[in-house]
C-alpha positions in Angstrom: 257.8 226.6 117.1 258.7 223.1 118.1 255.9 221.7 115.9 257.2 223.7 112.9 260.8 222.3 113.5 259.4 218.8 113.6 257.6 219.3 110.3 260.7 221.0 108.8 262.9 218.0 109.8 260.3 215.6 108.4 260.4 217.6 105.1 264.2 217.6 104.9 264.3 213.8 105.6 261.7 213.2 102.8 264.0 215.2 100.5 267.3 213.6 101.3 266.0 210.1 101.8 265.2 209.9 98.1 267.8 209.5 95.3 266.2 212.3 93.4 267.8 214.9 95.7 271.3 213.6 95.0 270.6 213.4 91.3 269.5 217.0 91.3 272.6 218.0 93.3 274.9 216.2 90.8 273.0 217.5 87.8 273.1 221.1 89.0 276.8 220.9 90.0 277.8 219.3 86.7 275.9 221.8 84.6 277.2 224.8 86.6 280.8 223.4 86.3 280.4 223.1 82.6 278.8 226.6 82.4 281.7 228.0 84.4 284.4 226.3 82.4 282.8 227.2 79.1 282.6 230.9 79.8 286.1 231.0 81.3 287.4 229.5 78.0 285.5 232.2 76.1 287.1 234.9 78.2 290.5 233.5 77.6 290.1 233.5 73.9 288.3 236.9 73.6 288.6 239.2 76.6 285.4 241.2 77.3 284.4 244.1 79.5 282.6 241.9 82.0 283.7 240.0 85.1 283.7 236.2 85.5 280.8 236.6 87.9 278.7 238.4 85.4 279.3 236.2 82.4 278.7 233.0 84.4 275.3 234.0 85.8 274.0 236.3 83.1 273.5 233.7 80.3 270.6 231.7 79.0 271.9 228.3 80.1 272.1 229.3 83.8 268.7 231.0 83.8 267.0 228.0 82.3 268.7 225.6 84.6 267.8 227.8 87.5 264.1 227.6 86.7 264.3 223.9 85.9 265.9 223.0 89.2 263.3 225.0 91.1 260.6 222.9 89.4 262.4 219.6 90.2 262.8 220.6 93.9 259.2 221.5 94.5 257.2 219.2 92.3 257.0 216.6 95.1 256.0 219.0 97.9 252.3 218.5 98.0 251.6 216.5 94.9 253.4 213.4 96.3 251.5 213.7 99.6 248.2 213.8 97.7 249.2 210.9 95.4 250.3 208.6 98.3 247.5 209.7 100.6 249.9 210.8 103.3 248.4 214.3 103.1 245.5 212.9 105.2 247.9 212.4 108.1 248.9 216.1 107.8 245.3 217.2 107.6 244.2 215.3 110.7 247.4 215.8 112.8 247.3 218.4 115.5 249.5 220.8 113.6 248.7 224.2 112.2 248.3 224.6 108.4 251.0 227.3 108.5 253.5 224.8 110.0 252.9 222.4 107.1 253.1 225.0 104.4 256.2 226.8 105.8 257.9 223.5 106.4 257.5 222.6 102.8 258.7 226.0 101.7 261.7 226.3 104.0 262.7 222.6 103.4 262.9 223.3 99.7 264.7 226.6 100.3 267.4 225.0 102.5 267.9 222.3 99.8 268.2 225.1 97.2 270.8 226.9 99.4 272.8 223.7 99.5 272.7 223.5 95.7 274.3 227.0 95.4 277.4 225.9 97.5 279.2 224.2 94.5 278.8 227.4 92.4 280.6 229.3 95.1 283.3 226.7 95.1 283.9 227.4 91.4 285.0 231.0 92.3 287.2 229.7 95.1 288.9 227.3 92.6 289.3 230.1 90.1 291.0 232.3 92.8 293.4 229.4 93.7 294.3 228.7 90.0 294.5 232.3 88.9 295.3 234.4 92.1 296.1 237.5 90.0 292.9 237.4 88.1 289.7 239.1 89.3 286.5 237.1 89.3 284.3 240.0 90.5 284.6 243.7 91.0 284.5 243.2 94.8 283.7 240.7 97.5 280.5 242.6 98.0 279.5 242.0 94.4 279.8 238.2 95.0 277.8 238.4 98.2 275.1 240.6 96.7 274.8 238.2 93.7 274.2 235.2 95.9 271.8 237.2 98.0 269.7 237.9 94.8 270.1 234.3 93.6 268.7 233.1 97.0 265.8 235.5 96.9 265.0 234.6 93.3 265.3 230.9 94.1 262.9 231.4 97.1 260.4 233.1 94.8 260.6 230.2 92.3 260.3 227.7 95.2 257.2 229.5 96.5 255.7 229.3 93.0 256.6 225.6 92.8 255.1 224.7 96.2 251.9 226.6 95.2 251.7 224.7 91.9 252.3 221.4 93.8 249.4 222.2 96.1 247.1 222.6 93.1 247.6 219.2 91.5 248.1 215.5 92.4 250.7 214.7 89.7 254.4 215.7 90.1 254.9 216.2 86.4 252.0 218.6 86.2 253.4 220.5 89.1 256.8 220.7 87.5 255.4 221.9 84.2 253.3 224.6 85.8 256.3 225.8 87.8 258.6 225.8 84.8 256.1 227.7 82.6 255.4 230.4 85.2 259.1 230.9 86.1 260.2 231.0 82.4 257.4 233.5 81.7 258.5 235.6 84.6 262.1 235.6 83.5 261.5 236.5 79.8 258.4 238.6 79.6 259.9 241.7 81.3 263.0 241.3 79.3 261.0 241.1 76.0 258.9 244.2 77.0 261.9 246.3 78.1 264.4 245.4 75.5 262.9 243.8 72.4 259.5 245.4 71.9 259.4 249.0 70.5 257.6 250.5 73.5 257.1 254.3 73.1 256.0 255.0 76.6 259.2 254.9 78.8 257.0 254.2 81.9 256.2 250.8 80.5 259.9 250.0 80.1 260.5 251.2 83.7 257.8 248.9 85.0 259.2 246.0 83.1 262.7 246.6 84.3 261.5 246.8 87.9 260.3 243.1 87.6 263.1 242.0 85.3 265.2 239.4 87.2 267.9 239.6 84.5 268.3 243.3 85.1 268.3 242.7 88.9 271.0 240.1 88.5 273.1 242.4 86.3 272.9 245.2 88.9 273.6 243.0 91.9 276.6 241.3 90.2 278.1 244.8 90.1 277.5 245.2 93.8 274.5 247.6 93.3 272.1 246.5 95.9 268.6 248.0 95.6 266.4 247.5 98.6 263.3 247.9 96.4 264.2 244.6 94.7 264.6 242.9 98.1 261.2 244.1 99.2 259.7 242.9 95.9 261.1 239.4 96.1 260.2 239.0 99.7 256.7 240.3 99.1 256.1 238.1 96.0 257.4 235.1 97.9 255.1 235.8 100.8 252.2 236.2 98.4 252.6 232.7 96.9 253.2 231.1 100.3 249.9 232.7 101.4 248.2 231.3 98.3 249.6 227.9 99.1 248.2 228.1 102.7 244.8 229.1 101.3 244.7 226.1 98.9 245.9 223.6 101.5 243.4 224.9 104.1 240.6 224.7 101.5 241.4 221.1 100.7 241.6 220.3 104.4 238.1 221.7 104.9 236.7 219.7 101.9 238.3 216.5 103.2 236.8 217.0 106.7 
């Protein structure tokens, strides 16, 4: 456990000792602030049968930014180590492969959790400015929404870390992550809502994997444990793949 914590602290230092981390934080906070303000303005002009929580997170800009940020966070994970040659130190050090992989994953996940804090501050400011207005149907709806956002973010991060372990270039890792996450977001939605699928079972399967549908449900406070199991399982799957790739490269280098 101590070895893992040392690796995790090393990973967090490598993230926060570079200006990229603060650029990403500022970029995400700025875009989310703009997103929040824009949709509040829309609701003021034309009231709709949705809460502030739903309209802020259930839109194309947020979903794209969400996927893009995950790619930015993870593109350096292994690709930078391979490019600089520092991965040889990890491969020869007396640490388990799992410690290295999990440190990369949890380091990026912690950074992602920090990114979500400014979005929660937006709702606090909204409550202060308009104490009589309701931002969500309940406090539980806000909690469940951030729970899903964190699980979705961890899935995207696991995909990004896996992509970074496959290549030596950060840009390639970011592109692979962005393509896979965008496909995951939009393919179930297209199948379930846009294509004329006659078999209802196909639509049901698509909705089970549809993160937009999950976000819509959780933003109403409808927590489905099947979704939680799915995201944790999928995240674990990509972390396992990352471990396999890293271990294979270690064997080839030895």
